[in-house]
ROVEX-466582 format. One record per atom (N, C-alpha, C): residue in three letters; y, z, x. Coordinates in steps of 0.001 Angstrom, whole numbers, plus 500000, padded with zeros to 6 digits. Layout:
# ROVEX-466582
ALAYZX;...
//
This chain:
# ROVEX-466582
MET836796730948357830;MET836456730350359101;MET835161730985359597;GLU834392730229360358;GLU833126730733360878;GLU833276731192362320;VAL832280731936362776;VAL832244732382364163;VAL832150731152365062;VAL832937731143366136;VAL832957730028367076;VAL832039730374368241;LYS831090729515368534;LYS830213729729369683;LYS830887729118370903;VAL831117729947371918;VAL831765729473373136;VAL830798729521374305;THR831085728707375312;THR830268728626376512;THR831181728747377730;ASP830572728719378906;ASP831370728710380135;ASP832380727560380111;GLN831947726423379598;GLN832786725235379587;GLN833904725284378542;THR833691725968377438;THR834686725966376361;THR835499727262376281;PHE835146728263377082;PHE835803729568377007;PHE837318729463377210;ASN837740728740378209;ASN839163728639378509;ASN839934728033377340;THR839424726975376785;THR840100726293375676;THR840051727106374382;GLU838860727577374034;GLU838664728263372752;GLU839217729684372725;VAL839221730355373886;VAL839622731763373923;VAL840960731949374632;MET841021731590375887;MET842204731872376700;MET843454731106376253;LYS843272729894375766;LYS844423729079375362;LYS844651729064373847;SER843947729894373141;SER844113729942371691;SER845476730523371338;ASP846078729996370303;ASP847352730528369841;ASP847162731648368809;LYS845901732022368579;LYS845577733084367635;LYS844951734260368376;THR844883735384367705;THR844152736526368231;THR842673736165368260;VAL841996736485369375;VAL840583736152369521;VAL839792737415369852;VAL838699737608369137;VAL837740738671369433;VAL836479737975369923;VAL836020738339371131;VAL834825737720371693;VAL833678738722371698;ASP832576738304371131;ASP831340739088371139;ASP830482738556372279;PHE830370739329373366;PHE829495738985374477;PHE828126739536374119;TRP827177738652373810;TRP825908739087373253;TRP824719738496374005;ALA823535739022373686;ALA822274738498374212;ALA821197738679373143;GLU820209737795373133;GLU819153737856372120;GLU818357739152372186;TRP818176739713373370;TRP817383740920373560;TRP818138742199373199;CYS819429742089372907;CYS820288743246372658;CYS820211743679371190;GLY819662744861370954;GLY819544745384369590;GLY820874745560368883;PRO821841746255369505;PRO823142746417368855;PRO823839745078368572;CYS823600744093369430;CYS824185742758369209;CYS823665742150367910;SER822383742388367629;SER821786741872366395;SER822394742527365167;VAL822806743762365313;VAL823401744494364193;VAL824842744046363950;ILE825604743871365022;ILE827023743543364876;ILE827249742075364497;GLY826299741208364832;GLY826451739775364562;GLY826818739440363120;PRO826038739899362135;PRO826361739606360741;PRO827707740201360298;VAL828069741339360860;VAL829357741958360534;VAL830497741064361017;LEU830371740550362226;LEU831407739661362762;LEU831500738365361968;GLU830378737876361459;GLU830410736677360621;GLU831203736942359340;GLU831018738105358737;GLU831780738472357540;GLU833270738603357855;VAL833582739244358976;VAL834975739412359383;VAL835620738051359589;ALA834909737131360210;ALA835438735789360443;ALA835771735098359124;LYS834896735241358141;LYS835141734642356826;LYS836359735273356156;GLU836475736592356250;GLU837593737294355619;GLU838929736957356276;LEU838932736811357593;LEU840176736523358312;LEU840628735078358157;GLY839704734193357917;GLY840065732788357773;GLY840737732261359028;ASP841911731665358871;ASP842635731077359998;ASP843544732069360714;LYS843527733323360327;LYS844420734313360935;LYS843999734719362341;ALA842699734642362645;ALA842178735039363953;ALA840880734281364207;VAL840429734335365441;VAL839188733672365827;VAL838172734729366254;ILE836977734631365704;ILE835871735461366148;ILE834950734520366921;ALA834705734843368190;ALA833894733981369048;ALA832696734745369580;LYS831621734002369864;LYS830412734598370445;LYS830080733853371726;LEU829728734620372764;LEU829323734041374031;LEU827999734669374448;ASN826955733866374560;ASN825648734339374982;ASN825689734564376493;ILE825567735807376915;ILE825724736136378336;ILE824555735653379190;ASP823387735450378580;ASP822244734955379343;ASP822363733472379655;GLU823081732738378826;GLU823236731298378994;GLU824552730922379674;ASN825476731851379791;ASN826804731559380327;ASN827181732625381350;LEU826656732472382532;LEU826817733499383572;LEU828155733458384285;SER828873732367384218;SER830154732265384934;SER831237733158384326;ILE831278733210383016;ILE832308734009382338;ILE831977735485382397;TYR830737735820382168;TYR830312737204382123;TYR830320737773383510;
//
């Protein structure tokens, strides 16, 4: 499974109402550590498959959730 990109509009459905364990990466383009962890989370998502959801939320574009 791939990383799921979530927004203010999809956060409730994709994260809060998910029947699986969800890990959310709150990230921003300017964040150095975010750039490092991103590829790692993509690998984890592939390894976990349907067992869990790895989601990313851009905090600069989605201010309501953050």
